[in-house]
C-alpha positions as CSV (number, residue, x, y, z in Angstrom):
1,X,56.6,231.3,-133.5
2,X,59.6,232.0,-136.0
3,X,60.5,235.4,-133.7
4,X,61.0,233.0,-130.5
5,X,62.0,230.5,-132.6
6,X,64.5,232.9,-133.4
7,X,65.4,234.7,-130.4
8,X,66.0,231.1,-128.4
9,X,68.7,230.9,-131.5
10,X,69.9,234.1,-131.1
11,X,70.3,233.9,-126.9
12,X,71.9,230.2,-127.6
13,X,74.3,231.6,-130.2
14,X,75.7,234.4,-127.9
15,X,75.6,232.4,-124.8
16,X,78.4,230.0,-126.6
17,X,80.8,232.8,-127.4
18,X,80.6,234.2,-124.3
19,X,81.3,231.1,-122.6
20,X,84.1,230.6,-124.9
21,X,85.2,233.9,-124.1
22,X,85.5,232.5,-120.8
23,X,86.8,229.4,-121.0
24,X,89.7,230.6,-123.1
25,X,90.6,233.1,-120.4
26,X,90.7,230.4,-117.4
27,X,92.6,228.0,-120.4
28,X,95.3,231.5,-120.9
29,X,96.1,231.4,-116.9
30,X,96.7,227.9,-116.6
31,X,99.0,228.2,-119.8
32,X,101.0,231.3,-118.0
33,X,100.9,229.1,-115.1
34,X,102.5,225.9,-116.6
35,X,105.3,227.8,-118.7
36,X,106.2,229.1,-115.3
37,X,106.5,226.2,-113.5
38,X,107.9,224.7,-116.9
39,X,110.8,227.4,-116.8
40,X,111.9,226.8,-113.0
41,X,110.5,222.6,-111.9
42,X,112.3,223.0,-109.1
43,X,109.8,225.7,-107.4
44,X,106.6,224.8,-108.9
45,X,103.6,224.3,-106.5
46,X,104.3,221.2,-104.3
47,X,107.4,220.1,-105.9
48,X,109.7,222.3,-103.7
49,X,109.8,219.5,-100.9
50,X,110.8,216.1,-101.3
51,X,109.5,212.3,-99.4
52,X,110.3,213.7,-96.1
53,X,109.6,217.1,-96.2
54,X,113.3,218.2,-97.0
55,X,113.8,221.3,-99.0
56,X,114.9,220.0,-102.9
57,X,116.0,223.7,-104.0
58,X,119.9,222.9,-102.1
59,X,121.4,220.8,-101.0
60,X,122.8,222.6,-97.8
61,X,118.9,222.8,-97.0
62,X,118.5,220.1,-97.7
63,X,121.5,218.9,-95.0
64,X,120.5,221.0,-92.7
65,X,116.8,219.3,-92.3
66,X,117.7,215.5,-92.9
67,X,120.2,216.9,-89.5
68,X,117.4,218.3,-87.4
69,X,114.6,215.2,-88.8
70,X,116.6,212.7,-86.9
71,X,117.5,209.3,-87.7
72,X,113.9,208.1,-88.9
73,X,112.7,211.9,-90.2
74,X,110.4,212.1,-87.7
75,X,109.4,215.3,-88.1
76,X,107.4,214.3,-91.3
77,X,107.2,210.3,-91.3
78,X,106.5,207.8,-94.1
79,X,103.3,206.8,-94.7
80,X,103.6,203.7,-96.7
81,X,106.1,200.6,-96.4
82,X,107.0,201.4,-99.7
83,X,108.7,205.0,-99.2
84,X,110.0,203.4,-95.5
85,X,113.5,203.0,-97.4
86,X,116.9,203.5,-96.3
87,X,116.1,207.0,-93.8
88,X,119.5,208.8,-93.1
89,X,120.4,208.8,-89.3
90,X,122.1,211.1,-88.2
91,X,125.3,210.5,-88.6
92,X,124.9,210.0,-92.2
93,X,127.8,211.2,-94.7
94,X,127.7,214.1,-97.0
95,X,128.0,211.7,-99.8
96,X,124.8,209.0,-98.9
97,X,123.1,212.7,-98.0
98,X,124.0,214.5,-101.6
99,X,123.1,210.7,-103.5
100,X,119.4,210.8,-101.9
101,X,119.0,214.7,-102.7
102,X,119.8,214.0,-106.3
103,X,118.0,211.3,-106.7
104,X,114.9,213.3,-104.9
105,X,115.6,216.4,-107.0
106,X,115.6,215.0,-110.3
107,X,112.2,212.9,-109.5
108,X,111.1,216.4,-108.3
109,X,112.3,217.8,-111.3
110,X,110.3,214.9,-113.8
111,X,107.1,215.4,-111.9
112,X,106.9,218.7,-112.5
113,X,107.9,219.4,-116.0
114,X,105.8,216.2,-116.4
115,X,102.4,217.9,-115.2
116,X,103.6,221.2,-116.7
117,X,103.7,219.9,-120.4
118,X,100.3,217.7,-119.7
119,X,99.0,221.7,-118.5
120,X,100.2,223.6,-121.3
121,X,98.8,221.2,-123.9
122,X,95.5,220.1,-122.2
123,X,94.6,224.0,-121.8
124,X,96.3,225.2,-125.9
125,X,94.3,222.4,-127.5
126,X,91.3,224.1,-124.8
127,X,91.7,227.4,-126.3
128,X,92.3,226.0,-129.7
129,X,88.9,223.8,-129.8
130,X,86.6,227.3,-127.9
131,X,88.5,229.5,-130.9
132,X,87.2,227.2,-133.3
133,X,83.5,227.5,-131.3
134,X,83.5,230.1,-131.1
135,X,84.4,230.7,-134.1
136,X,82.0,229.0,-135.9
137,X,79.4,230.3,-133.8
138,X,79.8,234.7,-134.5
139,X,80.0,233.6,-138.1
140,X,76.7,232.0,-138.0
141,X,75.5,234.1,-135.9
142,X,76.7,237.4,-138.4
143,X,75.2,235.6,-141.3
144,X,71.5,235.1,-139.3
145,X,72.0,239.0,-138.5
146,X,72.4,239.9,-142.3
147,X,69.6,238.4,-143.2
148,X,66.5,239.7,-144.1
149,X,64.1,239.8,-140.6
150,X,61.6,236.8,-141.5
151,X,57.5,238.6,-141.6
């Protein structure tokens, strides 16, 4: 019976070590992604377009798209009353468009930076936790293997 229990304990220990290695690999990939998002937040996934579907990478592209969409932003309409704020009409001045672009641009960068930092912190903590679990179980397995076998 001791032999069966010993095998179960060994399988458990190696399974935990294997799972923690997989978790660490996945978390490392997420850390790299978050670092890239943090280095260029405007191009981070999901932040390249503003509320109205206009590109936020440059003011010139934003202005062209605002003129193309027309007075109400018909291409991608607002979905809630909160989003139905002052939309530029086709005759909006460049100053008004610049103000709207800057506001959307700053909001998108702030949101992307927050998501990237949250992802970095969460995944680094996950890597540390998985590393600690791996170390504890690996040391335990090595101590078990160095013990004499039960008779």
